[in-house]
C-alpha positions in Angstrom: 7.3 -30.2 13.6 6.7 -31.7 16.7 3.7 -31.6 19.0 5.8 -29.7 21.5 7.4 -26.9 19.0 3.7 -26.6 17.3 2.2 -25.8 21.7 5.1 -23.1 21.7 4.3 -21.3 18.5 1.0 -21.4 19.5 1.3 -19.7 22.9 3.7 -17.4 21.6 1.5 -16.2 18.9 -1.5 -15.5 21.5 0.5 -13.5 23.7 2.0 -11.5 20.9 -2.2 -11.0 19.5 -3.1 -9.9 23.0 -0.4 -7.4 23.2 -1.4 -5.9 20.3 -5.2 -5.8 21.0 -4.3 -3.9 24.1 -2.1 -1.5 21.8 -4.8 -0.8 19.6 -6.5 1.4 21.5 -3.8 3.6 21.6 -3.2 3.0 18.2 -5.9 4.9 16.8 -5.5 7.5 19.5 -1.1 8.1 17.5 -2.7 7.7 14.7 -5.3 10.1 14.8 -2.0 12.8 15.8 0.7 11.6 13.3 -1.0 14.4 10.6 0.2 17.3 12.8 4.0 15.8 12.1 3.3 18.0 9.2 2.9 21.3 11.7 6.3 22.6 10.6 6.8 25.2 8.0 8.8 22.9 5.5 8.4 19.2 7.0 6.2 17.7 4.2 9.4 18.0 2.3 11.3 15.8 5.0 11.6 12.3 4.0 11.6 11.4 8.0 8.0 12.9 8.9 7.0 10.9 6.1 8.0 7.8 7.4 7.1 8.5 10.7 3.5 9.9 9.1 3.0 6.4 7.9 4.2 3.9 9.9 1.8 5.4 12.5 -1.0 6.4 10.3 -1.4 2.6 9.6 -0.4 1.6 12.6 -4.2 0.5 13.6 -4.9 -1.4 10.1 -2.0 -3.3 10.3 -2.5 -4.7 13.9 -6.1 -5.5 13.2 -4.9 -7.7 9.7 -2.0 -9.0 12.1 -4.4 -10.3 14.6 -7.0 -11.6 12.6 -4.5 -13.5 9.8 -3.1 -14.8 12.2 -5.6 -15.9 14.2 -6.9 -17.5 11.2 -3.6 -19.3 10.5 -4.1 -20.9 13.9 -7.4 -22.0 13.3 -5.6 -24.0 10.1 -2.9 -24.9 12.3 -0.4 -23.2 10.3 1.8 -22.3 13.4 4.5 -20.8 12.3 3.3 -18.6 9.5 0.8 -17.4 12.0 3.7 -16.3 14.1 5.1 -14.2 11.5 1.7 -12.5 10.7 1.7 -11.5 14.3 4.5 -10.3 14.3 4.2 -7.8 11.8 3.3 -5.2 13.3 6.5 -4.4 14.6 7.2 -3.3 10.9 6.2 0.6 12.0 7.2 0.4 15.3 11.0 -0.1 14.2 10.4 2.5 11.6 9.0 4.9 14.0 12.0 4.3 16.4 14.6 4.4 13.9 13.4 8.0 12.6 13.1 9.3 16.2 16.8 7.4 16.0 18.2 9.4 13.1 16.7 12.8 14.0 13.2 13.1 13.9 12.4 15.4 11.2 15.7 18.1 11.4 16.1 19.5 8.1 19.8 19.0 6.5 
């Protein structure tokens, strides 16, 4: 791996970490209101509701863990692994988007 590629990975990882740190306060608010997904009767039996709840409720922890781990990996000069760790919160966001695109909490 050459020096230029390492520098690109480092810059991209730092930008992603900054973006997720800016999203963190809003994700805490989203996590606080995520239990309201179970307000309607029978929604606790819906798989979509559970996926949404678990994804939304865990986003702040996942963001915090990914930022801390990716920064420590950057300090260890493991730039490629740092980039992968910094992208972990995208799994939660993709899961939420998939739940919304599949019909949300509709009972079938």
